[in-house]
SEZAZA-314091 format. One record per residue (C-alpha): y negated, x, z. Coordinates in pm, whole numbers, always signed. Layout:
BEGIN
> c2|c1|c3
> Y|X|Z
...
//
This chain:
BEGIN
> c2|c1|c3
> -2906|+1842|+1690
> -3209|+1729|+1496
> -3167|+1992|+1224
> -2824|+1855|+1133
> -2973|+1509|+1104
> -3275|+1625|+901
> -3050|+1821|+665
> -2792|+1539|+654
> -2516|+1782|+756
> -2189|+1692|+921
> -2133|+1927|+1219
> -1757|+1915|+1168
> -1793|+2030|+807
> -2017|+2315|+921
> -1761|+2415|+1184
> -1489|+2408|+919
> -1693|+2642|+698
> -1736|+2881|+993
> -1368|+2860|+1089
> -1253|+2924|+732
> -1454|+3247|+702
> -1756|+3114|+514
> -2015|+3303|+718
> -2305|+3153|+524
> -2616|+3355|+446
> -2543|+3687|+616
> -2580|+4046|+501
> -2266|+4216|+369
> -2239|+4436|+679
> -2253|+4124|+901
> -1986|+3953|+689
> -1761|+4258|+724
> -1828|+4267|+1099
> -1731|+3898|+1120
> -1408|+3965|+929
> -1318|+4240|+1176
> -1428|+4026|+1472
> -1207|+3739|+1359
> -906|+3973|+1358
> -986|+4177|+1670
> -1121|+3905|+1897
> -1493|+3977|+1898
> -1785|+3736|+1869
> -1830|+3574|+1526
> -2172|+3460|+1401
> -2240|+3249|+1091
> -2586|+3169|+959
> -2670|+2885|+720
> -2991|+2762|+559
> -3046|+2392|+622
> -3359|+2198|+527
> -3556|+2521|+508
> -3447|+2623|+858
> -3173|+2841|+1001
> -2853|+2714|+1167
> -2634|+2957|+1357
> -2274|+2898|+1458
> -2146|+3141|+1720
> -1788|+3170|+1844
> -1752|+3368|+2165
> -1523|+3671|+2172
> -1274|+3504|+2405
> -1278|+3194|+2177
> -1375|+2978|+2477
> -1668|+2818|+2296
> -1826|+2772|+1956
> -2192|+2669|+1955
> -2420|+2530|+1684
> -2783|+2621|+1745
> -3107|+2733|+1589
> -3224|+3092|+1647
> -3505|+2980|+1878
> -3243|+2813|+2102
> -3053|+3140|+2152
//
């Protein structure tokens, strides 16, 4: 992902942040929804600012996949 390279970010570190409950730059209601989703098995979405752009990390509800992408790739 070019954004990760431009922002000099390690994708594994970003995944660790997401996994540990650091949802990034989200509204309080989204953070609370993520907390509930993590417990009840719903989709979890983190959002981080990187090099002036947005990076999303999305874990599917069934935990089958976690994806790093930019909003325009969604």
